[in-house]
Biopython code that builds the backbone (N, CA, C, O; Angstrom):
import numpy as np
from Bio.PDB.StructureBuilder import StructureBuilder

atoms = [
    (1, "MET", "N", (-4.764, 3.623, -12.249)),
    (1, "MET", "CA", (-3.365, 2.842, -12.355)),
    (1, "MET", "C", (-3.362, 1.997, -10.998)),
    (1, "MET", "O", (-3.673, 2.662, -10.010)),
    (2, "SER", "N", (-3.136, 0.963, -10.825)),
    (2, "SER", "CA", (-3.161, -0.151, -9.689)),
    (2, "SER", "C", (-1.850, -0.348, -8.830)),
    (2, "SER", "O", (-0.959, -1.008, -9.363)),
    (3, "TYR", "N", (-1.643, 0.120, -7.636)),
    (3, "TYR", "CA", (-0.892, 0.211, -6.423)),
    (3, "TYR", "C", (-0.797, -0.842, -5.735)),
    (3, "TYR", "O", (-1.749, -1.582, -5.488)),
    (4, "LEU", "N", (0.751, -1.070, -5.230)),
    (4, "LEU", "CA", (0.658, -2.044, -4.193)),
    (4, "LEU", "C", (1.503, -1.490, -3.086)),
    (4, "LEU", "O", (2.631, -1.060, -3.325)),
    (5, "VAL", "N", (0.876, -1.489, -1.613)),
    (5, "VAL", "CA", (1.573, -1.003, -0.621)),
    (5, "VAL", "C", (2.354, -2.343, 0.195)),
    (5, "VAL", "O", (1.814, -3.428, 0.408)),
    (6, "ILE", "N", (3.167, -2.122, 0.419)),
    (6, "ILE", "CA", (3.912, -3.279, 1.775)),
    (6, "ILE", "C", (4.095, -2.423, 3.372)),
    (6, "ILE", "O", (4.107, -1.201, 3.520)),
    (7, "PHE", "N", (4.179, -3.099, 4.072)),
    (7, "PHE", "CA", (3.786, -2.255, 5.356)),
    (7, "PHE", "C", (4.974, -3.206, 6.228)),
    (7, "PHE", "O", (5.559, -4.277, 6.065)),
    (8, "HIS", "N", (4.936, -2.255, 7.102)),
    (8, "HIS", "CA", (6.208, -2.993, 8.440)),
    (8, "HIS", "C", (5.432, -3.308, 9.320)),
    (8, "HIS", "O", (5.920, -3.999, 10.215)),
    (9, "THR", "N", (3.918, -2.937, 9.432)),
    (9, "THR", "CA", (3.264, -3.656, 10.647)),
    (9, "THR", "C", (1.676, -4.068, 10.003)),
    (9, "THR", "O", (1.112, -3.918, 8.920)),
    (10, "PHE", "N", (1.459, -4.445, 10.842)),
    (10, "PHE", "CA", (-0.232, -5.642, 10.211)),
    (10, "PHE", "C", (-1.137, -4.139, 10.914)),
    (10, "PHE", "O", (-2.338, -3.989, 10.692)),
    (11, "SER", "N", (-0.597, -3.470, 11.474)),
    (11, "SER", "CA", (-1.586, -2.412, 12.611)),
    (11, "SER", "C", (-1.491, -1.347, 11.257)),
    (11, "SER", "O", (-2.480, -0.630, 11.102)),
    (12, "GLY", "N", (-0.378, -1.199, 10.282)),
    (12, "GLY", "CA", (-0.237, -0.176, 9.307)),
    (12, "GLY", "C", (-1.206, -0.991, 8.039)),
    (12, "GLY", "O", (-1.405, -0.470, 6.942)),
    (13, "VAL", "N", (-1.458, -1.632, 8.228)),
    (13, "VAL", "CA", (-1.956, -2.016, 6.422)),
    (13, "VAL", "C", (-3.493, -2.051, 7.441)),
    (13, "VAL", "O", (-4.487, -2.054, 6.714)),
    (14, "MET", "N", (-3.847, -2.079, 9.070)),
    (14, "MET", "CA", (-5.343, -2.292, 9.229)),
    (14, "MET", "C", (-5.613, -0.522, 8.969)),
    (14, "MET", "O", (-6.647, -0.232, 8.368)),
    (15, "ALA", "N", (-5.032, 0.201, 9.252)),
    (15, "ALA", "CA", (-5.230, 1.683, 9.333)),
    (15, "ALA", "C", (-5.798, 2.320, 7.639)),
    (15, "ALA", "O", (-6.726, 3.051, 7.293)),
    (16, "LEU", "N", (-4.530, 1.492, 6.789)),
    (16, "LEU", "CA", (-4.887, 2.362, 5.487)),
    (16, "LEU", "C", (-6.282, 1.620, 4.783)),
    (16, "LEU", "O", (-7.086, 2.159, 4.023)),
    (17, "GLU", "N", (-6.290, 0.602, 5.152)),
    (17, "GLU", "CA", (-8.016, -0.295, 4.747)),
    (17, "GLU", "C", (-8.645, 0.747, 5.765)),
    (17, "GLU", "O", (-9.399, 1.344, 4.996)),
    (18, "ARG", "N", (-8.806, 1.307, 6.921)),
    (18, "ARG", "CA", (-10.270, 2.221, 6.897)),
    (18, "ARG", "C", (-10.096, 3.670, 6.494)),
    (18, "ARG", "O", (-11.125, 4.344, 6.447)),
    (19, "TYR", "N", (-9.032, 4.202, 6.221)),
    (19, "TYR", "CA", (-9.284, 4.864, 5.655)),
    (19, "TYR", "C", (-9.730, 4.960, 3.841)),
    (19, "TYR", "O", (-10.455, 5.814, 3.333)),
    (20, "MET", "N", (-9.067, 3.854, 3.167)),
    (20, "MET", "CA", (-9.408, 3.886, 1.672)),
    (20, "MET", "C", (-11.431, 3.186, 2.372)),
    (20, "MET", "O", (-12.080, 3.022, 1.339)),
    (21, "LYS", "N", (-12.143, 2.902, 3.361)),
    (21, "LYS", "CA", (-13.081, 2.474, 3.118)),
    (21, "LYS", "C", (-14.115, 3.478, 3.575)),
    (21, "LYS", "O", (-15.320, 3.376, 3.345)),
    (22, "LYS", "N", (-13.718, 4.143, 4.029)),
    (22, "LYS", "CA", (-14.376, 5.742, 4.565)),
    (22, "LYS", "C", (-13.881, 6.546, 3.440)),
    (22, "LYS", "O", (-14.237, 7.684, 3.749)),
    (23, "ASN", "N", (-13.402, 6.602, 2.563)),
    (23, "ASN", "CA", (-13.500, 7.534, 1.641)),
    (23, "ASN", "C", (-13.864, 7.048, 0.353)),
    (23, "ASN", "O", (-13.542, 7.609, -0.694)),
    (24, "ASN", "N", (-14.723, 5.712, 0.457)),
    (24, "ASN", "CA", (-14.802, 4.775, -0.618)),
    (24, "ASN", "C", (-14.147, 4.448, -1.742)),
    (24, "ASN", "O", (-14.661, 4.560, -2.855)),
    (25, "ILE", "N", (-12.447, 3.832, -1.447)),
    (25, "ILE", "CA", (-11.705, 3.481, -2.343)),
    (25, "ILE", "C", (-11.697, 2.292, -2.242)),
    (25, "ILE", "O", (-11.289, 1.847, -1.170)),
    (26, "ASP", "N", (-12.221, 1.145, -3.502)),
    (26, "ASP", "CA", (-11.911, 0.361, -3.327)),
    (26, "ASP", "C", (-10.144, -0.389, -2.830)),
    (26, "ASP", "O", (-9.128, 0.260, -3.075)),
    (27, "CYS", "N", (-10.081, -1.635, -2.213)),
    (27, "CYS", "CA", (-8.782, -2.184, -1.948)),
    (27, "CYS", "C", (-9.125, -3.377, -1.414)),
    (27, "CYS", "O", (-10.170, -3.778, -0.902)),
    (28, "GLU", "N", (-8.010, -3.911, -1.631)),
    (28, "GLU", "CA", (-8.020, -5.712, -1.030)),
    (28, "GLU", "C", (-6.509, -5.568, -0.367)),
    (28, "GLU", "O", (-5.428, -5.141, -0.772)),
    (29, "THR", "N", (-6.886, -6.010, 0.572)),
    (29, "THR", "CA", (-5.330, -6.951, 1.635)),
    (29, "THR", "C", (-5.113, -8.355, 0.507)),
    (29, "THR", "O", (-5.716, -9.097, -0.269)),
    (30, "MET", "N", (-4.022, -8.108, 0.989)),
    (30, "MET", "CA", (-3.716, -9.421, 0.306)),
    (30, "MET", "C", (-2.022, -9.879, 0.865)),
    (30, "MET", "O", (-1.347, -8.915, 1.224)),
    (31, "PRO", "N", (-1.346, -11.264, 0.946)),
    (31, "PRO", "CA", (-0.008, -11.872, 1.352)),
    (31, "PRO", "C", (0.707, -10.771, 0.094)),
    (31, "PRO", "O", (0.444, -10.740, -1.109)),
    (32, "ALA", "N", (1.376, -10.192, 0.633)),
    (32, "ALA", "CA", (2.908, -9.458, -0.230)),
    (32, "ALA", "C", (3.463, -10.284, -0.652)),
    (32, "ALA", "O", (3.892, -11.208, 0.039)),
    (33, "PRO", "N", (3.688, -10.156, -2.476)),
    (33, "PRO", "CA", (4.401, -11.175, -3.441)),
    (33, "PRO", "C", (5.493, -11.295, -2.540)),
    (33, "PRO", "O", (5.595, -10.334, -1.779)),
    (34, "ARG", "N", (6.484, -12.348, -2.380)),
    (34, "ARG", "CA", (7.575, -13.032, -1.741)),
    (34, "ARG", "C", (8.894, -12.427, -1.834)),
    (34, "ARG", "O", (9.859, -12.451, -1.070)),
    (35, "GLU", "N", (8.588, -11.600, -3.536)),
    (35, "GLU", "CA", (9.867, -10.812, -3.382)),
    (35, "GLU", "C", (9.424, -9.499, -3.320)),
    (35, "GLU", "O", (9.908, -8.793, -4.205)),
    (36, "LEU", "N", (8.574, -8.883, -2.475)),
    (36, "LEU", "CA", (8.681, -7.986, -1.882)),
    (36, "LEU", "C", (8.587, -7.602, -0.706)),
    (36, "LEU", "O", (8.922, -6.499, -0.273)),
    (37, "SER", "N", (7.855, -9.009, 0.222)),
    (37, "SER", "CA", (7.346, -8.390, 1.516)),
    (37, "SER", "C", (9.018, -8.154, 2.043)),
    (37, "SER", "O", (10.136, -8.096, 1.531)),
    (38, "VAL", "N", (8.227, -8.041, 3.743)),
    (38, "VAL", "CA", (9.665, -7.503, 4.390)),
    (38, "VAL", "C", (9.020, -7.824, 5.590)),
    (38, "VAL", "O", (9.111, -8.959, 6.056)),
    (39, "ASP", "N", (8.378, -6.941, 6.135)),
    (39, "ASP", "CA", (8.013, -7.311, 7.646)),
    (39, "ASP", "C", (6.578, -8.107, 7.757)),
    (39, "ASP", "O", (6.820, -9.302, 7.592)),
    (40, "CYS", "N", (5.097, -7.876, 7.988)),
    (40, "CYS", "CA", (4.758, -7.976, 8.021)),
    (40, "CYS", "C", (3.910, -9.091, 6.968)),
    (40, "CYS", "O", (3.069, -9.909, 7.341)),
    (41, "GLY", "N", (4.350, -8.888, 5.677)),
    (41, "GLY", "CA", (3.943, -10.158, 5.468)),
    (41, "GLY", "C", (2.556, -9.884, 4.283)),
    (41, "GLY", "O", (2.306, -10.507, 3.251)),
    (42, "VAL", "N", (2.032, -9.039, 4.735)),
    (42, "VAL", "CA", (0.541, -8.035, 4.236)),
    (42, "VAL", "C", (0.696, -7.492, 2.973)),
    (42, "VAL", "O", (1.818, -7.345, 2.487)),
    (43, "ALA", "N", (-0.374, -7.163, 2.361)),
    (43, "ALA", "CA", (0.125, -6.018, 1.421)),
    (43, "ALA", "C", (-1.631, -5.765, 0.984)),
    (43, "ALA", "O", (-2.564, -6.563, 0.899)),
    (44, "LEU", "N", (-1.559, -4.578, 0.812)),
    (44, "LEU", "CA", (-2.915, -3.748, 0.565)),
    (44, "LEU", "C", (-2.693, -3.232, -1.298)),
    (44, "LEU", "O", (-1.729, -2.714, -1.862)),
    (45, "ARG", "N", (-3.791, -3.577, -1.720)),
    (45, "ARG", "CA", (-3.329, -3.335, -3.389)),
    (45, "ARG", "C", (-5.058, -2.663, -3.796)),
    (45, "ARG", "O", (-6.178, -3.133, -3.594)),
    (46, "PHE", "N", (-4.636, -1.515, -4.372)),
    (46, "PHE", "CA", (-5.883, -0.553, -4.959)),
    (46, "PHE", "C", (-5.860, 0.471, -5.945)),
    (46, "PHE", "O", (-4.800, 1.049, -6.185)),
    (47, "GLN", "N", (-7.019, 0.790, -6.604)),
    (47, "GLN", "CA", (-6.621, 1.571, -7.617)),
    (47, "GLN", "C", (-7.179, 3.773, -7.453)),
    (47, "GLN", "O", (-7.979, 4.362, -6.726)),
    (48, "SER", "N", (-6.268, 4.216, -8.492)),
    (48, "SER", "CA", (-6.091, 5.133, -8.115)),
    (48, "SER", "C", (-5.306, 6.279, -9.087)),
    (48, "SER", "O", (-4.107, 6.169, -9.345)),
    (49, "GLU", "N", (-6.208, 7.480, -9.629)),
    (49, "GLU", "CA", (-5.133, 7.712, -10.010)),
    (49, "GLU", "C", (-3.880, 8.032, -9.859)),
    (49, "GLU", "O", (-3.112, 8.113, -10.818)),
    (50, "SER", "N", (-3.511, 8.262, -8.568)),
    (50, "SER", "CA", (-2.299, 8.483, -8.041)),
    (50, "SER", "C", (-2.175, 8.203, -6.665)),
    (50, "SER", "O", (-3.261, 8.368, -6.108)),
    (51, "TYR", "N", (-1.007, 7.735, -5.661)),
    (51, "TYR", "CA", (-0.920, 7.123, -4.981)),
    (51, "TYR", "C", (-0.635, 8.158, -4.436)),
    (51, "TYR", "O", (-0.557, 7.784, -3.265)),
    (52, "LYS", "N", (-0.363, 9.477, -4.437)),
    (52, "LYS", "CA", (0.534, 10.519, -3.826)),
    (52, "LYS", "C", (-0.597, 11.494, -2.732)),
    (52, "LYS", "O", (-0.204, 11.982, -1.673)),
    (53, "ASN", "N", (-2.436, 11.673, -3.402)),
    (53, "ASN", "CA", (-3.234, 12.154, -3.339)),
    (53, "ASN", "C", (-3.072, 11.074, -1.954)),
    (53, "ASN", "O", (-2.542, 11.560, -0.955)),
    (54, "ILE", "N", (-3.318, 10.291, -1.928)),
    (54, "ILE", "CA", (-3.893, 9.317, -0.705)),
    (54, "ILE", "C", (-2.893, 9.291, 1.088)),
    (54, "ILE", "O", (-3.248, 9.310, 2.266)),
    (55, "ILE", "N", (-1.146, 9.223, 0.131)),
    (55, "ILE", "CA", (-0.368, 9.366, 1.503)),
    (55, "ILE", "C", (-0.087, 10.462, 1.762)),
    (55, "ILE", "O", (0.604, 10.631, 2.766)),
    (56, "SER", "N", (-0.575, 11.822, 0.839)),
    (56, "SER", "CA", (-0.409, 13.343, 1.650)),
    (56, "SER", "C", (-1.644, 12.832, 2.794)),
    (56, "SER", "O", (-1.300, 12.504, 3.929)),
    (57, "GLU", "N", (-3.343, 12.798, 2.303)),
    (57, "GLU", "CA", (-3.841, 12.289, 4.038)),
    (57, "GLU", "C", (-3.595, 11.483, 5.337)),
    (57, "GLU", "O", (-4.025, 11.858, 6.428)),
    (58, "VAL", "N", (-2.862, 10.330, 5.148)),
    (58, "VAL", "CA", (-2.500, 9.316, 6.048)),
    (58, "VAL", "C", (-0.939, 9.861, 6.603)),
    (58, "VAL", "O", (-0.261, 10.860, 6.365)),
    (59, "SER", "N", (-0.774, 8.726, 7.412)),
    (59, "SER", "CA", (0.208, 8.196, 8.107)),
    (59, "SER", "C", (1.507, 7.731, 7.290)),
    (59, "SER", "O", (0.727, 7.038, 6.636)),
    (60, "THR", "N", (2.550, 7.503, 6.805)),
    (60, "THR", "CA", (3.071, 6.969, 5.844)),
    (60, "THR", "C", (3.945, 6.279, 6.974)),
    (60, "THR", "O", (4.632, 5.526, 6.285)),
    (61, "GLU", "N", (4.482, 6.002, 8.756)),
    (61, "GLU", "CA", (5.120, 5.115, 9.465)),
    (61, "GLU", "C", (4.831, 4.145, 9.214)),
    (61, "GLU", "O", (5.932, 3.624, 9.041)),
    (62, "ASN", "N", (4.186, 3.470, 9.051)),
    (62, "ASN", "CA", (4.050, 1.756, 8.436)),
    (62, "ASN", "C", (3.948, 1.495, 7.434)),
    (62, "ASN", "O", (3.646, 0.321, 7.219)),
    (63, "ILE", "N", (4.144, 2.449, 6.211)),
    (63, "ILE", "CA", (4.514, 2.051, 4.861)),
    (63, "ILE", "C", (5.805, 2.181, 5.188)),
    (63, "ILE", "O", (6.491, 2.931, 5.881)),
    (64, "HIS", "N", (6.053, 0.568, 4.000)),
    (64, "HIS", "CA", (7.864, 0.429, 3.895)),
    (64, "HIS", "C", (7.433, 0.953, 2.436)),
    (64, "HIS", "O", (7.697, 2.150, 2.327)),
    (65, "ARG", "N", (6.974, 0.521, 1.537)),
    (65, "ARG", "CA", (6.886, 0.930, -0.010)),
    (65, "ARG", "C", (5.462, 1.088, -0.343)),
    (65, "ARG", "O", (4.384, 0.747, 0.145)),
    (66, "ILE", "N", (5.907, 1.774, -1.421)),
    (66, "ILE", "CA", (4.597, 1.458, -2.780)),
    (66, "ILE", "C", (5.025, 1.429, -3.800)),
    (66, "ILE", "O", (5.798, 2.224, -4.335)),
    (67, "TYR", "N", (4.277, -0.082, -4.433)),
    (67, "TYR", "CA", (4.746, -0.196, -5.986)),
    (67, "TYR", "C", (3.312, -0.166, -7.409)),
    (67, "TYR", "O", (2.210, -0.713, -7.450)),
    (68, "GLU", "N", (3.905, 0.572, -8.203)),
    (68, "GLU", "CA", (2.628, 0.873, -9.518)),
    (68, "GLU", "C", (2.935, -0.794, -9.749)),
    (68, "GLU", "O", (3.930, -1.497, -9.572)),
    (69, "VAL", "N", (1.838, -0.995, -10.138)),
    (69, "VAL", "CA", (1.668, -2.562, -10.551)),
    (69, "VAL", "C", (1.400, -2.057, -12.101)),
    (69, "VAL", "O", (0.543, -1.213, -12.364)),
    (70, "HIS", "N", (2.350, -2.759, -13.218)),
    (70, "HIS", "CA", (2.015, -3.287, -14.019)),
    (70, "HIS", "C", (1.649, -4.653, -15.037)),
    (70, "HIS", "O", (0.517, -4.968, -15.404)),
    (71, "ASP", "N", (3.101, -5.453, -15.421)),
    (71, "ASP", "CA", (3.495, -6.444, -15.595)),
    (71, "ASP", "C", (3.991, -7.180, -14.639)),
    (71, "ASP", "O", (3.876, -8.339, -14.240)),
    (72, "SER", "N", (4.798, -5.867, -14.258)),
    (72, "SER", "CA", (5.846, -6.006, -12.586)),
    (72, "SER", "C", (5.337, -4.882, -12.160)),
    (72, "SER", "O", (4.541, -4.061, -12.616)),
    (73, "TYR", "N", (6.182, -5.041, -10.827)),
    (73, "TYR", "CA", (6.252, -3.693, -9.775)),
    (73, "TYR", "C", (7.233, -2.659, -10.015)),
    (73, "TYR", "O", (8.395, -2.895, -10.346)),
    (74, "HIS", "N", (6.632, -1.253, -9.802)),
    (74, "HIS", "CA", (7.846, -0.258, -10.243)),
    (74, "HIS", "C", (7.767, 0.544, -9.230)),
    (74, "HIS", "O", (6.747, 1.206, -9.038)),
    (75, "LEU", "N", (8.901, 0.612, -8.373)),
    (75, "LEU", "CA", (8.831, 1.588, -6.864)),
    (75, "LEU", "C", (8.577, 3.088, -6.988)),
    (75, "LEU", "O", (9.281, 3.978, -7.464)),
    (76, "VAL", "N", (7.343, 3.114, -6.411)),
    (76, "VAL", "CA", (7.601, 4.959, -6.528)),
    (76, "VAL", "C", (7.287, 5.752, -5.286)),
    (76, "VAL", "O", (7.226, 6.978, -5.189)),
    (77, "PHE", "N", (7.075, 4.733, -4.244)),
    (77, "PHE", "CA", (7.735, 5.477, -3.327)),
    (77, "PHE", "C", (8.233, 4.556, -1.720)),
    (77, "PHE", "O", (7.738, 3.536, -1.240)),
    (78, "GLU", "N", (9.175, 5.262, -1.308)),
    (78, "GLU", "CA", (10.079, 4.083, -0.178)),
    (78, "GLU", "C", (10.512, 5.423, 1.091)),
    (78, "GLU", "O", (11.158, 6.468, 1.170)),
    (79, "ASN", "N", (9.629, 4.498, 1.946)),
    (79, "ASN", "CA", (10.151, 5.088, 3.688)),
    (79, "ASN", "C", (11.360, 4.374, 4.308)),
    (79, "ASN", "O", (11.415, 3.146, 4.369)),
    (80, "ASP", "N", (12.405, 5.250, 4.802)),
    (80, "ASP", "CA", (13.572, 4.559, 4.964)),
    (80, "ASP", "C", (13.095, 4.462, 6.530)),
    (80, "ASP", "O", (13.797, 3.876, 7.354)),
]
sb = StructureBuilder()
sb.init_structure("model")
sb.init_model(0)
sb.init_chain("A")
sb.init_seg("    ")
for serial, (resi, resn, name, xyz) in enumerate(atoms, 1):
    if name == "N":
        sb.init_residue(resn, " ", resi, " ")
    sb.init_atom(name, np.array(xyz, "f"), 0.0, 1.0, " ", f" {name:<3s}", serial, name[0])
structure = sb.get_structure()
């Protein structure tokens, strides 16, 4: 499954990217799609069986939303 993470801050992007690399999870930082962008304008895309495994091990403080990516974006996690 492919996921796209939208962040509140750029430091949140960097923290999750470090976690992914440390755990050998392929990821790509990229500009956030305009229709999804909020604060920092940067997103992180990754492949995993479930996003829940990852967010259970990292701070979600700077994560705004996580989308499952198919032909469109499906919201699966939102941090208020």
